[in-house]
C-alpha positions in Angstrom: 135.7 23.7 125.7 136.5 24.3 129.3 133.4 23.3 131.4 133.5 26.5 133.3 133.5 28.5 130.1 129.7 28.1 129.9 129.4 30.6 132.8 132.4 32.8 131.8 130.1 35.6 130.8 129.2 36.3 134.4 132.9 36.6 135.2 133.9 39.1 132.5 132.1 42.0 134.1 129.5 44.3 132.7 129.5 45.1 129.0 130.4 48.8 128.2 126.8 49.6 127.2 125.6 48.6 130.7 128.4 50.5 132.4 127.4 53.6 130.4 123.8 53.3 131.7 124.6 53.0 135.4 125.7 56.7 135.9 122.3 57.7 134.5 120.6 55.7 137.2 123.0 57.1 139.8 122.2 60.6 138.7 118.5 60.1 138.9 118.9 58.6 142.4 121.0 61.5 143.6 118.3 63.8 142.3 115.7 61.9 144.3 117.7 62.2 147.5 118.4 65.9 146.9 114.8 66.9 146.2 113.4 64.7 149.0 115.7 66.2 151.6 114.8 69.7 150.3 111.1 68.9 151.0 109.9 68.6 147.4 106.3 67.7 146.8 105.6 63.9 146.7 104.7 64.2 143.0 108.2 65.4 142.2 109.9 62.7 144.2 107.7 60.0 142.6 108.5 61.3 139.2 112.3 61.1 139.9 111.8 57.6 141.4 110.2 56.5 138.2 113.2 57.8 136.3 115.5 55.8 138.5 113.4 52.7 137.9 113.4 53.2 134.2 117.2 53.8 134.0 117.8 50.7 136.1 115.4 48.6 134.0 117.2 49.7 130.8 120.6 48.7 132.3 119.1 45.4 133.5 117.7 44.6 130.0 121.0 45.5 128.4 123.0 43.2 130.8 120.5 40.4 130.4 120.6 40.6 126.6 124.4 40.5 126.7 124.5 37.5 129.1 121.9 35.6 127.2 124.0 36.1 124.0 127.2 35.1 125.8 125.8 32.0 127.5 123.9 30.9 124.4 127.1 31.0 122.4 128.9 29.1 125.1 126.2 26.5 125.0 126.6 26.1 121.3 130.3 25.6 121.6 130.1 22.8 124.1 131.5 19.5 122.8 130.2 17.0 125.4 126.8 16.3 126.9 128.2 17.1 130.4 129.4 20.5 129.2 126.1 21.2 127.6 124.2 20.2 130.7 126.3 22.6 132.8 125.9 25.4 130.3 122.2 24.8 130.0 121.9 24.9 133.9 123.8 28.2 134.0 121.5 29.6 131.3 118.5 28.3 133.2 119.7 30.0 136.4 120.1 33.3 134.6 116.6 33.1 133.1 115.1 32.2 136.5 116.9 35.2 138.1 115.8 37.5 135.3 112.1 36.5 135.5 111.8 36.5 139.2 109.4 39.2 140.4 110.9 42.1 142.3 110.1 41.9 146.0 109.1 45.1 147.5 109.1 45.7 151.2 106.8 48.0 153.2 109.8 49.5 155.0 108.5 48.6 158.4 
């Protein structure tokens, strides 16, 4: 196995099921911008923001599941200890990124 194949999943692009979810997120975000600029009540804006977050979370979960599957399979196909170490490190970085808390800013 090619040593770089362990991280090949990140180079293949988003799976179709993730790409199908992103326009939903975009649509919700466009709705937020539209109603916020029209002076909608805060409750309406917050409800739309929740929809954006939910749609992005679903896309994130879908991408993470696909990458975990891809990288796990790559790890199983490794034939040398060095390749396994590289694949395990790539998988570890993915898990660390996926479990890192979201940092929110105060906007100021």
